[in-house]
GUTIVEX-483803 format. One record per residue: chain; x, y, z of N, C-alpha, C in turn; residue in three letters. Coordinates in nm, 2 decimals. Example, Ala and Ser with C-alpha at 12.3 -4.5 7.8 and 13.67 -1.06 7.14 Angstrom:
2
chain,n.c1,n.c2,n.c3,ca.c1,ca.c2,ca.c3,c.c1,c.c2,c.c3,resn
A,1.32,-0.57,0.78,1.23,-0.45,0.78,1.32,-0.33,0.78,ALA $
A,1.28,-0.22,0.71,1.37,-0.11,0.71,1.29,0.00,0.79,SER $
! end
This chain:
185
chain,n.c1,n.c2,n.c3,ca.c1,ca.c2,ca.c3,c.c1,c.c2,c.c3,resn
A,2.59,-6.61,-1.71,2.55,-6.49,-1.78,2.56,-6.37,-1.68,MET $
A,2.61,-6.27,-1.73,2.64,-6.15,-1.65,2.51,-6.07,-1.63,ALA $
A,2.49,-6.01,-1.51,2.37,-5.93,-1.49,2.37,-5.81,-1.59,PRO $
A,2.25,-5.78,-1.63,2.24,-5.66,-1.73,2.20,-5.54,-1.64,THR $
A,2.26,-5.43,-1.68,2.23,-5.31,-1.62,2.13,-5.23,-1.70,GLN $
A,2.05,-5.16,-1.63,1.95,-5.07,-1.70,2.03,-4.95,-1.76,ALA $
A,2.00,-4.91,-1.88,2.07,-4.80,-1.94,2.05,-4.67,-1.86,PRO $
A,2.16,-4.59,-1.85,2.15,-4.47,-1.78,2.05,-4.37,-1.84,ALA $
A,1.98,-4.30,-1.76,1.89,-4.20,-1.82,1.96,-4.10,-1.90,PRO $
A,1.90,-4.06,-2.01,1.96,-3.96,-2.09,1.99,-3.83,-2.02,PRO $
A,2.09,-3.76,-2.05,2.12,-3.63,-1.99,2.02,-3.53,-2.04,ALA $
A,1.98,-3.43,-1.96,1.88,-3.33,-2.00,1.93,-3.25,-2.12,PRO $
A,1.85,-3.23,-2.21,1.89,-3.15,-2.33,1.94,-3.01,-2.29,PRO $
A,2.02,-2.95,-2.37,2.07,-2.82,-2.35,1.95,-2.72,-2.34,ARG $
A,1.86,-2.74,-2.42,1.74,-2.65,-2.43,1.67,-2.64,-2.29,ARG $
A,1.65,-2.75,-2.23,1.59,-2.76,-2.10,1.67,-2.68,-1.99,THR $
A,1.80,-2.70,-2.00,1.89,-2.63,-1.90,1.89,-2.48,-1.93,ALA $
A,1.89,-2.44,-2.05,1.88,-2.30,-2.09,1.75,-2.24,-2.04,LEU $
A,1.64,-2.31,-2.06,1.51,-2.26,-2.02,1.50,-2.25,-1.87,LEU $
A,1.56,-2.34,-1.80,1.56,-2.33,-1.65,1.64,-2.21,-1.61,LEU $
A,1.76,-2.19,-1.67,1.84,-2.07,-1.63,1.76,-1.94,-1.66,ARG $
A,1.69,-1.93,-1.77,1.62,-1.82,-1.81,1.50,-1.79,-1.71,LEU $
A,1.44,-1.90,-1.67,1.33,-1.89,-1.57,1.39,-1.83,-1.43,LEU $
A,1.49,-1.89,-1.39,1.55,-1.84,-1.26,1.60,-1.70,-1.27,VAL $
A,1.66,-1.66,-1.39,1.70,-1.53,-1.41,1.59,-1.43,-1.41,GLY $
A,1.48,-1.47,-1.47,1.36,-1.38,-1.47,1.30,-1.36,-1.33,ALA $
A,1.30,-1.46,-1.25,1.26,-1.45,-1.11,1.35,-1.36,-1.03,GLN $
A,1.47,-1.37,-1.05,1.57,-1.28,-0.98,1.55,-1.14,-1.02,VAL $
A,1.53,-1.11,-1.15,1.50,-0.98,-1.20,1.37,-0.92,-1.15,LEU $
A,1.27,-1.00,-1.14,1.14,-0.96,-1.08,1.16,-0.92,-0.94,TYR $
A,1.22,-1.00,-0.86,1.24,-0.97,-0.71,1.33,-0.84,-0.70,VAL $
A,1.43,-0.82,-0.78,1.51,-0.70,-0.77,1.43,-0.58,-0.82,LEU $
A,1.34,-0.60,-0.92,1.26,-0.49,-0.96,1.16,-0.44,-0.86,GLY $
A,1.10,-0.54,-0.79,1.00,-0.50,-0.68,1.08,-0.43,-0.57,VAL $
A,1.19,-0.48,-0.53,1.27,-0.42,-0.42,1.31,-0.28,-0.47,ALA $
A,1.36,-0.27,-0.59,1.40,-0.14,-0.64,1.29,-0.04,-0.65,GLY $
A,1.17,-0.08,-0.69,1.06,0.01,-0.69,1.02,0.06,-0.55,ALA $
A,1.03,-0.03,-0.45,1.00,0.01,-0.32,1.10,0.12,-0.27,GLY $
A,1.23,0.09,-0.29,1.33,0.19,-0.25,1.32,0.32,-0.33,TYR $
A,1.28,0.31,-0.46,1.27,0.43,-0.54,1.14,0.51,-0.49,ALA $
A,1.04,0.45,-0.45,0.92,0.51,-0.39,0.96,0.59,-0.27,THR $
A,1.04,0.52,-0.18,1.08,0.59,-0.06,1.17,0.71,-0.08,THR $
A,1.26,0.70,-0.18,1.35,0.80,-0.21,1.29,0.92,-0.29,ALA $
A,1.21,0.89,-0.39,1.16,0.99,-0.48,1.02,1.03,-0.45,LEU $
A,0.95,0.96,-0.37,0.80,0.99,-0.35,0.78,1.12,-0.26,GLY $
A,0.66,1.17,-0.28,0.62,1.29,-0.21,0.56,1.24,-0.07,LYS $
A,0.61,1.31,0.03,0.57,1.27,0.17,0.43,1.33,0.20,ALA $
A,0.35,1.24,0.26,0.21,1.28,0.30,0.19,1.21,0.43,VAL $
A,0.12,1.29,0.52,0.08,1.23,0.65,-0.07,1.21,0.66,ALA $
A,-0.11,1.09,0.70,-0.25,1.05,0.71,-0.29,1.02,0.85,LEU $
A,-0.40,1.06,0.89,-0.45,1.02,1.03,-0.51,0.88,1.02,ALA $
A,-0.48,0.80,1.12,-0.54,0.66,1.13,-0.56,0.62,1.27,ALA $
A,-0.63,0.51,1.28,-0.64,0.44,1.41,-0.62,0.29,1.39,MET $
A,-0.55,0.23,1.48,-0.54,0.08,1.47,-0.68,0.02,1.49,PRO $
A,-0.72,-0.07,1.40,-0.85,-0.13,1.40,-0.86,-0.22,1.52,ALA $
A,-0.76,-0.30,1.55,-0.77,-0.40,1.66,-0.63,-0.44,1.70,ASP $
A,-0.59,-0.39,1.82,-0.45,-0.42,1.87,-0.44,-0.56,1.92,LEU $
A,-0.55,-0.63,1.95,-0.54,-0.77,2.00,-0.48,-0.86,1.90,THR $
A,-0.48,-0.83,1.77,-0.42,-0.91,1.67,-0.27,-0.92,1.68,THR $
A,-0.21,-0.82,1.75,-0.06,-0.82,1.77,-0.02,-0.94,1.86,LEU $
A,-0.11,-1.00,1.93,-0.07,-1.12,2.01,-0.04,-1.24,1.93,LYS $
A,-0.11,-1.25,1.81,-0.09,-1.37,1.73,-0.02,-1.34,1.60,THR $
A,-0.01,-1.21,1.56,0.06,-1.18,1.43,0.14,-1.05,1.45,THR $
A,0.22,-1.02,1.35,0.30,-0.90,1.36,0.24,-0.78,1.28,ASP $
A,0.12,-0.80,1.24,0.06,-0.69,1.16,-0.06,-0.64,1.23,PHE $
A,-0.09,-0.51,1.20,-0.21,-0.45,1.25,-0.28,-0.38,1.13,VAL $
A,-0.41,-0.38,1.14,-0.49,-0.31,1.03,-0.51,-0.17,1.08,ARG $
A,-0.49,-0.08,0.98,-0.51,0.06,1.00,-0.64,0.11,0.94,LEU $
A,-0.71,0.19,1.02,-0.84,0.25,0.97,-0.81,0.40,0.95,ARG $
A,-0.80,0.45,0.83,-0.77,0.59,0.79,-0.89,0.68,0.80,TYR $
A,-0.86,0.80,0.85,-0.97,0.90,0.85,-1.01,0.93,0.70,ALA $
A,-0.92,0.92,0.61,-0.95,0.95,0.47,-1.01,0.83,0.40,ALA $
A,-1.05,0.73,0.48,-1.12,0.61,0.42,-1.27,0.63,0.40,ALA $
A,-1.32,0.73,0.47,-1.46,0.77,0.45,-1.47,0.92,0.42,THR $
A,-1.52,0.95,0.31,-1.53,1.09,0.26,-1.67,1.12,0.22,VAL $
A,-1.71,1.25,0.23,-1.84,1.29,0.19,-1.86,1.26,0.04,PRO $
A,-1.98,1.22,0.00,-2.01,1.20,-0.14,-2.00,1.33,-0.22,LEU $
A,-2.01,1.44,-0.15,-2.00,1.57,-0.22,-1.86,1.59,-0.28,ALA $
A,-1.76,1.52,-0.23,-1.62,1.53,-0.28,-1.60,1.45,-0.41,GLN $
A,-1.70,1.38,-0.46,-1.68,1.30,-0.58,-1.68,1.39,-0.70,TRP $
A,-1.58,1.37,-0.78,-1.57,1.45,-0.91,-1.56,1.35,-1.02,ARG $
A,-1.67,1.30,-1.07,-1.66,1.21,-1.18,-1.78,1.23,-1.28,GLY $
A,-1.77,1.18,-1.40,-1.88,1.20,-1.50,-2.00,1.12,-1.46,PRO $
A,-1.99,1.01,-1.39,-2.10,0.92,-1.35,-2.09,0.90,-1.20,ALA $
A,-2.20,0.85,-1.14,-2.20,0.81,-1.00,-2.09,0.71,-0.97,ALA $
A,-2.03,0.72,-0.86,-1.93,0.62,-0.82,-1.99,0.48,-0.80,PRO $
A,-1.91,0.37,-0.82,-1.96,0.24,-0.80,-1.86,0.16,-0.72,ARG $
A,-1.90,0.06,-0.65,-1.81,-0.03,-0.57,-1.70,-0.09,-0.66,ALA $
A,-1.58,-0.10,-0.61,-1.47,-0.16,-0.68,-1.41,-0.07,-0.79,ARG $
A,-1.45,0.05,-0.80,-1.41,0.14,-0.90,-1.27,0.20,-0.86,GLN $
A,-1.18,0.21,-0.95,-1.05,0.27,-0.92,-1.07,0.43,-0.92,SER $
A,-1.01,0.49,-0.82,-1.02,0.63,-0.80,-0.89,0.70,-0.77,VAL $
A,-0.88,0.83,-0.79,-0.76,0.91,-0.75,-0.81,1.01,-0.64,TYR $
A,-0.74,1.00,-0.53,-0.78,1.09,-0.42,-0.68,1.20,-0.41,VAL $
A,-0.73,1.33,-0.43,-0.64,1.44,-0.42,-0.63,1.49,-0.28,LEU $
A,-0.50,1.49,-0.23,-0.48,1.53,-0.09,-0.40,1.66,-0.08,LEU $
A,-0.43,1.74,0.02,-0.37,1.87,0.04,-0.33,1.88,0.18,ALA $
A,-0.21,1.94,0.21,-0.17,1.95,0.35,-0.26,2.05,0.43,PRO $
A,-0.28,2.02,0.55,-0.37,2.11,0.63,-0.28,2.22,0.71,THR $
A,-0.15,2.21,0.69,-0.06,2.31,0.75,0.01,2.25,0.87,GLY $
A,0.14,2.28,0.87,0.23,2.22,0.98,0.25,2.07,0.96,GLY $
A,0.28,2.00,1.07,0.30,1.86,1.06,0.17,1.78,1.06,PRO $
A,0.05,1.85,1.05,-0.07,1.78,1.06,-0.09,1.69,0.94,ALA $
A,-0.20,1.61,0.94,-0.23,1.52,0.84,-0.29,1.59,0.71,GLU $
A,-0.28,1.53,0.60,-0.33,1.58,0.48,-0.49,1.56,0.48,ALA $
A,-0.56,1.65,0.41,-0.70,1.64,0.40,-0.74,1.60,0.26,ALA $
A,-0.85,1.53,0.24,-0.90,1.50,0.11,-0.97,1.62,0.05,VAL $
A,-0.92,1.66,-0.07,-0.97,1.77,-0.15,-1.08,1.72,-0.24,VAL $
A,-1.06,1.61,-0.30,-1.16,1.55,-0.39,-1.13,1.41,-0.43,GLY $
A,-1.23,1.34,-0.48,-1.21,1.20,-0.53,-1.25,1.20,-0.67,VAL $
A,-1.16,1.16,-0.76,-1.17,1.17,-0.90,-1.17,1.03,-0.97,PHE $
A,-1.24,1.03,-1.08,-1.24,0.90,-1.16,-1.12,0.90,-1.25,ALA $
A,-1.07,1.02,-1.29,-0.95,1.03,-1.37,-0.84,1.10,-1.29,GLU $
A,-0.71,1.08,-1.32,-0.61,1.14,-1.25,-0.62,1.30,-1.26,GLU $
A,-0.63,1.37,-1.15,-0.64,1.51,-1.16,-0.50,1.58,-1.16,PRO $
A,-0.51,1.71,-1.21,-0.39,1.79,-1.20,-0.37,1.84,-1.06,ALA $
A,-0.24,1.85,-1.02,-0.21,1.89,-0.88,-0.15,2.03,-0.87,THR $
A,-0.18,2.10,-0.77,-0.11,2.22,-0.74,0.01,2.19,-0.65,ALA $
A,0.10,2.29,-0.64,0.21,2.27,-0.55,0.17,2.23,-0.41,PRO $
A,0.23,2.13,-0.35,0.20,2.08,-0.22,0.09,1.97,-0.22,GLY $
A,0.02,1.95,-0.32,-0.08,1.85,-0.33,-0.02,1.72,-0.38,GLN $
A,-0.09,1.61,-0.34,-0.05,1.47,-0.39,-0.17,1.39,-0.43,ALA $
A,-0.15,1.29,-0.51,-0.26,1.21,-0.56,-0.23,1.07,-0.51,VAL $
A,-0.33,1.01,-0.43,-0.32,0.87,-0.38,-0.42,0.79,-0.45,LEU $
A,-0.37,0.68,-0.52,-0.46,0.59,-0.59,-0.53,0.50,-0.48,ARG $
A,-0.66,0.47,-0.51,-0.74,0.38,-0.43,-0.85,0.32,-0.51,GLY $
A,-0.95,0.27,-0.43,-1.07,0.22,-0.50,-1.19,0.23,-0.40,TRP $
A,-1.30,0.24,-0.46,-1.43,0.25,-0.38,-1.47,0.12,-0.32,VAL $
A,-1.49,0.11,-0.19,-1.54,-0.01,-0.13,-1.69,-0.01,-0.11,THR $
A,-1.74,0.11,-0.07,-1.89,0.12,-0.05,-1.93,0.26,-0.10,ASP $
A,-2.06,0.26,-0.15,-2.12,0.39,-0.18,-2.25,0.40,-0.10,VAL $
A,-2.25,0.50,-0.01,-2.36,0.52,0.08,-2.43,0.65,0.03,PHE $
A,-2.55,0.68,0.08,-2.62,0.80,0.04,-2.54,0.93,0.06,PRO $
A,-2.46,0.94,0.16,-2.39,1.06,0.19,-2.24,1.05,0.19,ARG $
A,-2.19,0.92,0.19,-2.04,0.91,0.20,-1.99,0.80,0.10,THR $
A,-1.86,0.80,0.08,-1.79,0.70,0.00,-1.69,0.63,0.10,LEU $
A,-1.69,0.50,0.09,-1.58,0.42,0.15,-1.47,0.39,0.06,GLY $
A,-1.35,0.42,0.10,-1.23,0.40,0.01,-1.12,0.31,0.08,LEU $
A,-1.05,0.25,-0.01,-0.93,0.17,0.04,-0.81,0.22,-0.05,ARG $
A,-0.69,0.21,0.01,-0.57,0.25,-0.05,-0.46,0.15,-0.07,TYR $
A,-0.48,0.03,-0.01,-0.38,-0.07,-0.02,-0.27,-0.05,0.09,GLY $
A,-0.30,0.04,0.18,-0.20,0.07,0.28,-0.26,0.04,0.42,LEU $
A,-0.36,-0.05,0.43,-0.43,-0.07,0.55,-0.36,-0.17,0.64,GLU $
A,-0.26,-0.25,0.59,-0.20,-0.35,0.67,-0.05,-0.30,0.70,ARG $
A,-0.02,-0.30,0.83,0.12,-0.24,0.87,0.19,-0.34,0.96,TYR $
A,0.31,-0.37,0.92,0.40,-0.46,1.00,0.45,-0.38,1.13,TYR $
A,0.43,-0.43,1.24,0.46,-0.36,1.37,0.59,-0.42,1.42,VAL $
A,0.70,-0.35,1.42,0.83,-0.40,1.47,0.82,-0.44,1.62,PRO $
A,0.90,-0.52,1.67,0.90,-0.57,1.81,0.92,-0.46,1.91,ALA $
A,1.00,-0.36,1.87,1.03,-0.25,1.97,0.92,-0.14,1.96,ALA $
A,0.82,-0.15,1.88,0.73,-0.04,1.86,0.64,-0.02,1.99,SER $
A,0.61,0.10,2.02,0.52,0.13,2.14,0.38,0.08,2.11,PRO $
A,0.34,0.05,1.99,0.21,0.00,1.96,0.19,-0.14,2.03,LEU $
A,0.30,-0.21,2.04,0.28,-0.34,2.10,0.25,-0.34,2.25,ARG $
A,0.28,-0.23,2.32,0.26,-0.21,2.46,0.12,-0.15,2.49,GLN $
A,0.06,-0.09,2.39,-0.07,-0.02,2.41,-0.18,-0.11,2.43,ASP $
A,-0.26,-0.07,2.52,-0.38,-0.15,2.55,-0.50,-0.10,2.47,ARG $
A,-0.51,0.03,2.46,-0.62,0.09,2.39,-0.57,0.16,2.26,ALA $
A,-0.65,0.15,2.15,-0.60,0.22,2.03,-0.59,0.37,2.05,PRO $
A,-0.48,0.42,2.00,-0.46,0.57,2.01,-0.45,0.62,1.86,ARG $
A,-0.48,0.75,1.85,-0.46,0.81,1.71,-0.32,0.80,1.66,PRO $
A,-0.31,0.77,1.53,-0.17,0.76,1.47,-0.16,0.85,1.35,LEU $
A,-0.03,0.89,1.33,0.00,0.96,1.21,0.08,0.87,1.12,ARG $
A,0.03,0.84,1.00,0.10,0.74,0.91,0.17,0.82,0.80,VAL $
A,0.30,0.81,0.80,0.38,0.88,0.70,0.39,0.79,0.57,LEU $
A,0.34,0.85,0.46,0.33,0.77,0.34,0.42,0.85,0.23,VAL $
A,0.48,0.77,0.15,0.55,0.83,0.03,0.48,0.78,-0.09,ARG $
A,0.44,0.88,-0.18,0.37,0.85,-0.30,0.46,0.88,-0.42,ILE $
A,0.50,0.78,-0.50,0.59,0.80,-0.61,0.52,0.87,-0.73,ALA $
A,0.60,0.93,-0.81,0.54,1.00,-0.93,0.46,0.90,-1.02,PRO $
A,0.49,0.77,-1.02,0.41,0.68,-1.10,0.30,0.62,-1.03,TRP $
A,0.27,0.66,-0.90,0.15,0.63,-0.83,0.16,0.53,-0.72,GLY $
A,0.27,0.46,-0.71,0.29,0.36,-0.61,0.31,0.43,-0.47,GLN $
A,0.24,0.38,-0.37,0.25,0.44,-0.23,0.31,0.33,-0.14,ALA $
A,0.38,0.39,-0.03,0.44,0.30,0.06,0.44,0.37,0.20,ARG $
A,0.41,0.29,0.31,0.42,0.34,0.44,0.56,0.35,0.48,ILE $
A,0.61,0.47,0.53,0.74,0.49,0.57,0.76,0.48,0.72,VAL $
A,0.66,0.54,0.80,0.66,0.53,0.94,0.52,0.55,1.00,ALA $
A,0.51,0.51,1.12,0.38,0.52,1.19,0.42,0.58,1.33,VAL $
A,0.35,0.69,1.36,0.38,0.76,1.49,0.25,0.78,1.57,GLU $
A,0.26,0.78,1.70,0.15,0.81,1.78,0.13,0.96,1.78,GLU $
A,0.00,1.01,1.78,-0.02,1.15,1.79,-0.04,1.18,1.94,ILE $
A,0.05,1.26,1.99,0.05,1.29,2.13,-0.04,1.41,2.15,VAL $
A,-0.12,1.40,2.26,-0.21,1.50,2.30,-0.35,1.49,2.24,GLY $
A,-0.38,1.38,2.18,-0.52,1.36,2.13,-0.59,1.26,2.20,LYS $
! end
């Protein structure tokens, strides 16, 4: 008697192959969309300079990222412009105005709703982290920065003041473009 072979597994249905192709196509479109939004933010966004300090340079020994602590991350509670008192984890719009020259932008007000801007002003989206009796703690989603290998930040022993150049797109997305040391401070 001849040995019997197990039947070959059935070929995958066309529907499964089509679904797999659609899934891969959707992932490719998503990645291209994220990259395109980043490039569009850099090209079309309004340039704003923010003052910052590296939170801890010792992390650069084990990772390529540094946390930035912005001067605009703590603002007086008197700058709050909302119908009700601010609360933690609340989305806010921070109105920034240039201080003149290449200096950093200053916070004009913190709003619950997107404010109208005058020429030269920009709106940076963020959220409230802490509400203190006299100040608000804010985050912008720009606190983590990749430090390239050739950056002078890698050679610094002590934190020095930084100027963080940010581009803010008309649709609200923000992106760090460059980080420079402030000379003379």
